[in-house]
C-alpha positions, 0 to 999 in steps of 0.5 A, spaced: 500 499 500 503 506 498 505 511 504 501 518 504 507 522 501 505 525 494 509 528 489 509 530 482 512 526 476 519 528 474 521 528 467 528 525 463 534 530 462 536 527 455 541 531 454 545 530 460 545 524 460 544 518 454 543 511 457 546 507 452 552 511 450 554 512 459 559 517 460 564 518 467 560 523 471 565 528 471 566 530 464 558 530 464 557 534 471 563 540 468 558 541 461 552 542 467 554 547 472 554 553 468 547 552 465 543 559 468 536 554 469 533 547 470 527 546 467 525 539 469 517 538 466 514 541 473 517 546 477 523 551 475 530 552 478 533 559 476 540 558 478 541 566 478 536 566 484 541 566 489 535 568 495 531 562 494 534 558 500 533 550 496 538 554 490 542 556 496 544 549 498 545 547 491 550 552 490 553 551 496 554 543 494 556 544 488 550 539 485 548 538 477 541 535 475 542 527 475 539 524 470 534 520 474 531 526 477 533 531 483 540 534 483 547 531 486 555 531 487 560 525 487 564 527 493 568 520 493 570 516 488 576 510 492 583 510 489 583 503 490 580 498 485 576 491 485 574 487 481 566 487 480 562 479 480 556 483 477 560 487 471 566 481 470 569 489 470 574 493 474 571 498 479 573 504 484 572 500 491 567 505 493 563 512 490 559 516 494 554 522 493 550 527 495 543 527 493 538 532 494 530 531 492 526 538 491 518 538 492 516 536 486 522 532 484 523 524 484 528 519 483 525 515 477 525 508 477 532 505 476 538 499 477 545 499 479 548 493 479 552 493 486 548 495 493 547 502 494 546 505 502 541 511 503 543 515 509 538 521 511 542 528 512 537 533 513 530 535 510 524 531 510 523 523 511 525 520 505 521 516 501 524 510 498 522 504 493 524 497 491 522 494 486 524 486 486 521 482 480 514 483 481 513 486 488 514 494 490 515 495 497 516 502 501 521 505 506 522 511 509 527 513 512 528 520 516 526 524 522 520 520 526 521 514 522 525 506 524 532 508 520 535 513 518 539 509 512 537 503 508 541 499 503 537 497 496 541 491 492 545 491 488 539 489 481 534 491 484 530 498 480 529 504 486 525 510 486 524 516 490 522 522 493 521 527 498 516 526 503 516 535 505 520 540 500 526 537 500 530 531 501 538 531 501 541 524 503 547 521 501 549 514 497 554 510 497 555 504 492 561 499 493 564 497 488 564 504 486 559 506 480 559 507 473 554 510 469 555 503 465 552 499 471 545 504 470 539 502 467 532 506 467 527 500 467 523 498 460 517 497 458 517 489 458 519 490 466 515 494 468 509 490 465 511 484 470 509 489 476 501 488 477 497 493 474 494 495 480 501 497 482 503 500 476 497 505 476 500 506 483 507 508 481 507 510 474 509 517 476 516 515 478 517 511 471 
């Protein structure tokens, strides 16, 4: 059953990320830091409006738009390399990002091949969705909830939204995140989910 936390759907930044031509996050972040305005199929956030407290937070943390929705910045990438059993390729041992969702934004259903730990930092509680097989489960993390962190197992789909004006979290992936290991759900995968659940969670697509 859907928990009470409402938000509008947010679109995909098609000019920022092509899942079929994945690129390193650092080069893409540099390309977008100078953009004066970010339009996200709903609210428009003007990066020149410094008196906006949410914009001040984005500026202070040097966040840029994320392809799944929201804003992010990678703050740590391990210098140690490991071999990934999921990709059969080398990856950095661990990566960590700041991730910000504002009211009216969602993190769209996506999958990362490695385990991801979500840590609450500030703002309203975060509503996190886990999609495994045909089942979608919800969890709230943050103030007033049972936990301040949770883990999404590698290979499961996930989505999220803030339950208030904004939520700032940290996301740690191990072995480290690479956009080559990141995919959105396709229609055939979505159709495995029962119709009632698809109707409930359609806005996270």
